[in-house]
N, C-alpha and C positions, 0 to 999 in steps of 0.2 A: 579288355577288362581294366588295364592300367589307365587308359585314357578316360574311362568313366569316373574312376576314383579321383583323378586329377581335376576334372571338371567340377566335382562336388566340393572339393576342399579349397577352392580359389579364395573365397572370402571368409572372414571370421564373423560369425553371428552369435552374439551372446544370448543365451536363453535366460529369461527372467521376467519379472513383472513389466508390463508395458506402461510407459509413462504417457499419460494423456496430456495433450497440449490444448488448453482452452485460453483464448485471449483474456488477459486480465487476471490470470492465476499463476501460481508458482507452487512447486512441491515443497512440503514442509521438510526441514532438515531433521526433525525428530522421527517422523514416521512415514514420510513420503505421501501423505494425503495432500490433496490440492487445497491451496489457500487463496482466498480473495482478500484484498485490502479493505480495511474499514474506511479508508479515506483519511485516517488520522495516523501519521507515522509513529507517534509515541505510543498510541494504543496498540498498534500492530506489534511493536517491539515488546510491549508488556505481555501480550497474550500469545507469544510464541511465533510471531511472524505474520499473522493475519487470522481470518476466520475460516474455519474448515468448510469446504463446499458441502452442502447438504446438512449442515449443523444448524442448531437453533441458538440464538443468543438473545438473552432477555436483558433489557436495560430498564432499570427502575427509574421513573421520573423523579426529578428533584422537586422541591417545593414550587418553583415557578416554571417548571417544564423547560428550562433554558438548555441544559446540557443534553437531555434526551432528544429534543428537537434538532439541536445542532448536529448530534451524532447521526440522526436520521438523514439530514440533508447531505452530509459528507458521504455517508454510505451509499445513498441513492445516486449522488453525483458520480461517484466512482464506478458504480454499475452502469450508468448511462454512458460514461466516457469509454468504458470497456466494451460497450455494445452488448451488454447482458440483457436478457428479458426480465422485466420486473412486473410485479403485481402489487399495486399500492391501493390500500383501502384505509379510510380514516373515518372515525366517528365525529371528530372535532372540526376538520377542515376539508374542503373539497380537494381531492387528489390533484386536480389540474393546477390549483393554486400552490400546492406544495412543490410540484414539478417546476413551476415558473420561478420559484424562489431558490432554486438550487445554485450553488456557487459554480462559476465557470472555470474551466481549466486554464492554467497558465500556458500560453502559447509560446512565449519566449522569455528567457531570463534577462533582466537588464544588465548592460555591460558594466555599469558601475553599481555595485551592490547597494551600499548605503553611504551617505555622506558622513564624514567623520565629524565628531562633535567639535565645537570651537575650542581651541587650545589643546586638542589631542595631538600627541607627538608619536607618530608611527606605531610601533608595537610596545611602546613603553607603558607598562601597567603599574603606574606609581601607587595607586590606591589598592588594587587587587594584584599585587606583585606575586602572591603565592600561586595564582592561576597560570603564570607564565610557563611552568613546567608540567601542567596537567594536559593530558592528551585531549584532543578535540573529540566531540561526540561522534559516534559511529555513523559514517556517511553511507554505509552499505544499505541501511534501512530505507533510504530515500530513493533507491533504485527500483523499488516495487511500489506500484500504485502511481496515481497521477497527482496527488497532493495539491489540491486546488487552492 
């Protein structure tokens, strides 16, 4: 009898909600729903980390349809890169043309980020000296998504 009890209590198994793991998703820190990236890091940060799986997001077009179509391209590119299944229908443009125009993922980061401006001296912020003590933007948000 003691042998059976010892065999059952060898490992610790926490009971609770199962966390699903789908490529290209992460759990929300607010309510543990799965989120997908919009493809735009600043938008993801603004809306709580991403778009909830199974939700509906309505983007109203601007006058020239610039930002809505740009959002669509980044969102689709993120889905394609994460190997999600997509259904694309359009009344304005052939879906195959939209898919051909998607941004490509960055495969590697350049070793030298950006060249310094002529006359720039290291970290000296002579004009914007107040920004020297301001913390850099949150880098954690860039770890989610592929940001093309």
